[in-house]
N, C-alpha and C positions, 0 to 999 in steps of 0.2 A: 504494500500500500504506500501511497505517496504521503510522506511526513511533512506537511506544510510548515509546522513549527520549526523543524530542523532546517529546512530551506530558508525560512524567513530569518532565523537567527544568523545563519551563515551569510545571507545576502545583506543584512543590515548591521552586521557586527561592528562596523566602523562608524556608525552613527551614534547618537547620544547614549542610548542604553548600553551598547557595547563598549563605548569609551569609558563610561563610568565604572563598568565591571572591570575593565582593564586597569584603570587607575586604582580601584579598590584592591586589585591583586597586587599592585606595586606596594600600596600602603600596608597590606597584610603580610608581605614577605619579610622574613627575618634579615635577609641579606641578598646580595646579587645572585649567589648560587641558588638560593631558595626560589627567587623569582624566575630564574632561567629553568628551574625544574618544573615550574607551573605553566610557563608560557613559552611556546616554541619560538625559535629565531624567525621563522617565516611569519608567524603571527605578529611579532614585534615589528618586523620590517613592513608588513602591510599596514599596521597601525601608524607607524612613522610616516609612511607614504601618504596615508590619509590625512594626517595632521599637517603635512607639508604642502599638499596639493589640493585637498578637499576630499571629503568622504565620497566614495563611489560605490555604485552597485556592482555586485559580482554575479549577476544572473547568468550572463553568457558563460562565464567560467564554471559556474555551478552545474549547468546542464552538460557542459563539455566533459567534466570529470566525474559526475555522479554515476556510479555503477547502475543505479536504478533508473537513470534518466530515460534511456530507450524504452524501458518496460512500462514506465508510468506516464510518459508524456501524452500518449494517445488517450488513455482513460481520462486524464486531467482535461485535455482539450475538449473531449466529448461532453464532459460534465460542467464546464465553466459557463 
């Protein structure tokens, strides 16, 4: 089944809700090593890019890499 919440969280991660979660993770981390164990380098790079250039949608990327993308897009389009 298509998990709308998972896709929405991924697509909007760098907007306000995701940013505040990321900032809270920084604040909650004991030190740099703890923070790096909680947040991947790619997620940090993506957040930095978002802060530097503006938040962006990841919908095109999401469908391109989602293993369920091919299986769920047709039922989703039929039902929307």
